[in-house]
N, C-alpha and C positions, 0 to 999 in steps of 0.2 A: 504494500500500500504506500503510495507516495506521501511524503511529509507535506504539511501545509505550505511550506516554502516552495517545494517542487510543484505543487498544484498551482500556485500563483505563477510560477515560471512557465508551466504548460499553457495556462490561460493567456499569459502575455505573448508567448511564442505563437499561439494560434491567432491571436488578434493581429500580431505583426504580419503574419502570413496573409491575412485578409487585407491588411493595409497595403502590402506590397503588390497584391494582385488586383487591387482596385485601380480604376482608371479615372482621371479627372473628367468632369463634365466638359464637353466641348463648348467653347465660348463663341458667341456670334461676333462678327467683325465690328458691330456697332455697340457692343457691350460697354457701358459706362457713359454713353451719350446722355446728357441731361438737358431737358427742354422745359420751357415755361412761357407764359404770355401774361399780358397785363390785365386780364379779366379776373376779378376777384373770385376765388373758389374754383377756378378752372384747374388749378393744381400745378404741382411741380412733379416731373416724371423722370425716371431713369430707365434706360433700355437694358434689359437683362434676359438673355436666352430667348430672343425673338419676341419678347413681350415688354410692355411698359409697366413699370411698378411705380406707385406713388411715393413721393417723399413728403415729409411732414411740414409743408409750407403751402398756405392757401391764399396768400396776399398777392397783389399785382407784382408781376416779374417784368422788369425792364432790361435787366442785364444779368449775366451769370459768369462766374469765373472760378476755377479750381486751383488751389495751391496743392500740388501733388506731394510735397514734402511733409506737410502736416495733415493732408487729406481734409482740407477745409473748403467748403463750397460757399463762395460769397454771392449774395443776392442783392442786386440794385433794385430797390422797390420804391414805393411812394406812399405818402400819407397826406391827408387833407387837413389843412388848418381850419380854424373856426371861420376864417374869412372866405373859405371855399377854395383857396389856392392850394394846388398840389405841390409838394416838395419832395425831394429825394431822401431816402433813408436806406442804410445798409442793414442786412441781416447776414448771419452765417450759420451753416450747419457743419458740425465737426463729426468725423467718423466715430461711431460708438455712442453718439448722443443724438437721438432722433428729433429732439426739440430744437427749433431754431432760436438763435440768440439775436436780439435786436441791438444794433450798434448805433452810433450817433447819426444825426441828420447830416446830409452833405452840404458843405459850405465852401465858398471860395471868395477871394478878393475881387471886387469889381475893378474896372479900369480907373476908377476914382479913389481906390483904396479902402472901400467899405466892405464889410462882410455881408455876403448874400447867401441865401438858401437856394440851392440849385438842384437839378436833376441830371442824371446821365442815362444815355440810351444804349450804350455798349459797355461791356466790362471784360477785362482780360487779366490774367495773373502771369507775370513774367519773372521767372527765377533769376536771382542775381547772387554773386558771391556773398552778399550781406544777408541773404535769406529770401529776397524777392520783393516785387512791388506790384500793387494793384493799380491797374490803369483803367480809366473811364473815358468815354467819348461823350462830349456834350454837344448836342445839336440844338441850334436856335434858329429862329426865323426873324430877320430884320432886327438884329441886336441893337438896342438903343444905347446911347452914350451912358456909361456908368454901369452897364450890365457886365456879365461874365461872358467873354467871347467863346465862339465855337472852337472846339479842338480837343486835343488829348490832354488828360490831366492825371497826375499821380495822386492816388487817394490814400490817406492815412486811415486805416480801418478803425483805429482806436479813438481818433478825434473827429473823423469825417471830413477833415480839411483836404481840399483838392487844390493842388498847385500845378501850374501849366507846364507841360512838356513840349508840346508843339501846337500852336494856335493856327487856325485856318485864316489866312488873310481875308479881309472883307471882300475883296474883289473875286475871291475863289469860292465863296460860300455856295454858289449855285452849282458848283462842280461836285461837291463832296457831301456825303451823309452816311457815315459809317455806323449804321445802326447795329450791325453784327460785328463782334470783335472777339478774337480768341487767339491764344498763343499755343503753338505746338511745341512742347518741350523736346520731342524727338528730332525735330529739324531746326529748332531755334528761330522759327518764323512767326512774326505777328501778322495775323490775317484780319482783313476787314471786308465786309460786304457793303458796297457802295450803291445806294439806290438812286442817286442822282446821275445825270447823263455824262458827267466828267467831260464837258465840252473841251475839245482840243487835246484830250488824252486818249490815245489808242483809238481814234476814230469816234470818240464821243459815246462809248458804250458804258452801260452799268454792269457791274460784275464783282468778282472776287479779286482783291488786291493784296499783294505783299506790301507791308508797311515798314518803312525805315524811319523811326522817330528821331534818329540822329541827324538826318539830312532833310526830312520832310518829303522824301520821294516815295510815291505810291505807284507800284508797278503792277499792271494788269496781268493776272494769271489766266483768267478765263471769263468771258462774258456770261451772264446768266443764261440758262437754257431758254429757248423760245417757249412762250406760254403753251403753245400747241404741243410741245414735246415734254412738258413738265406738268404731270397730271394734278388737277385739283388746286392749282395755285390761285384760283379765284380771279379777282378783278385785275390785278396787275402783277406780272411775274417779277417786276422790279421791287416788290415789297418783301424783301428778305431782311428781316430785322434781327435775326439771330444766327450765330455760327458756333459750331463745336469742332475743335481741331485737335487731332491726336494721331499718333502712329502714322504720320504721312498722309492723312486724309482730313478733309475739311467738309463738314456737313452743312448744307444750306438749311436753315430753319425758318420756314414761312410761319405766319401767325394763324393761319386758317385751320378749321377742322376739315377733315377729309382731304388734306393736302399731303404732300410727300416731303420728307427729308431726302436730299440727294447728296451723296459724297463726291468730292473731287479727289482724284489721285494727284497728289501734289508733285509727284515725280514727273508725270506726263502732262499735267495741266488739263486733264480731261475728266469729264463727269462719268460716273458709273451708274447709268440708268437702271441696270439690272439689280442694283443694291438699294433702290428706292425703299424707304421705310415710312409707313403712314404716321402722321402726327397723332398724338393722343388727345388733342384738344377737343373741347366741347363747343367753345364759342366760335361763331362764324366770323368771317373777315369784317362784317359790318359791326361786330362788337369789339373785336380785338384791334388794337393799334400797334402794339409792340410784341415782339417775341424775343426769346433769348436762348442761348445754348452754351454748353460747356462740355468738357470731356473729363470725367472723374471716375475711372474704373476702380479707383481705390475705395470708393463708397460701397462697392459690391463685395469687398473682402470681408470675410467673417471676423467678428470680434469675440474671441474666446474668453471664458472665465479664467480665473486664476487656477494654476495647477495644484494649489493646496486645496483639493476638493473637500477634504473633511475638516478644514479650518483648524488644524491642530498646531499650526505654526511651523511644521516641518515639511519641506518640499524640496525637490521631488523625492518621494519615498514610496516603498511598497504599499504602505497603508492607504495612500491616496488611490492607487490602482485597485486594491482590494475593495475599498469602499465604493469606488465608482462602479465596478462590475456588480457589486451587490445591489446598489440602488438602481442601476440600469435594469437588473433582473427583477426589480420589485421588492428587494430585501431591505434589511435595516442598515443604518449608518452607525459605525462603531462609536462615533463621538456625538451623535445626535445633532451635529451642526453642519451637515453636508450641504453643499450648494445644490441648486436645481440641476436636473439631469440634462437640460438643454445647454450643453457645454459650449457649442459654437454659436449660440444666440440666433439661430435661424428660425425660431418659432416652431420647429418640428421636433417632437420628442415623445417617447424614446425612439431613436433611429440609429442606423449604422454610422451615419456621418458624425454623430456626437462621439462615438467610440473612436473612430478613426482620427478625428481632430484631437481628442484627448491623448491618444498614443503619440501623435506627431509632436504635440507640445511637450509631453512627458520626456520625449527623446531629444528635446532641444530644438525642434523644428518650428515652422510657422503654423499659425492657426489654419 
């Protein structure tokens, strides 16, 4: 008869065999694409295994950006003052915490040196050696003297203060309107979707541009697909207010229901119509004004519990494995202080994935 220790060893060996023989779920190419629009309660969604899953934010979404190092999703939103005026405000969602955190209102200095409350319609996060910077695009019509000019602004998430990086000259405001903005960390390119005609630039077409904020040069990668070839884009195919960029692809994000996200292959500057993905939105184009996108596959990564399953302060040790297997099978916990059996936090329990995740983390691996 085996000793209790060898029994545990056999259980562990059997579980490791199951772990070694398991295969990871195949991921879709658009896994991690996040989209939203400015219609309250239309929701914020992330693409996962060919379906849209809701994220816990139901306010208006004007812009989205993801910091991959901290797995933080920034949301440029708006709120209405008592006067009826809408102003910009930031929120963020951090991996492992489904509740959004409200950050300060967006402010900037006017051309006369006063502090003004502003909005931004595009958002991107660009990693830097210092940790990264949040970039917003402000779009205005007929900027009056003393207001905050159109252009790209660096946003301090902790204070909401926006400082100019590159302002659009007044003479060029009819050319540019970068409602969609995102940074692809895999290629180091800042992308913008320009809805204006860009008169004098590449034949006066609207489309996807590579943006150099150091020089203010915007280089056309590809015009928007013609409306007849871009299903469900509604009134105007130029109305692309959101972008999600990652792994060498850039997804156009229209604001309409029953429309399509379409990716661009950044290497060839060509759209991949065969990878069209339907938007999850409920609001029609007549209701939505803005849409937004970001690429945040890190939000899909499971967040596991502590490996000290029985909370005895000793880990990793045999007793955590024994207690986990006992509770998984419906048995007792030796300390009466064991964690819940949903180890990987996916909401499904008890299941094999919890056991496999527990063994991976017990062995020093990732969740």
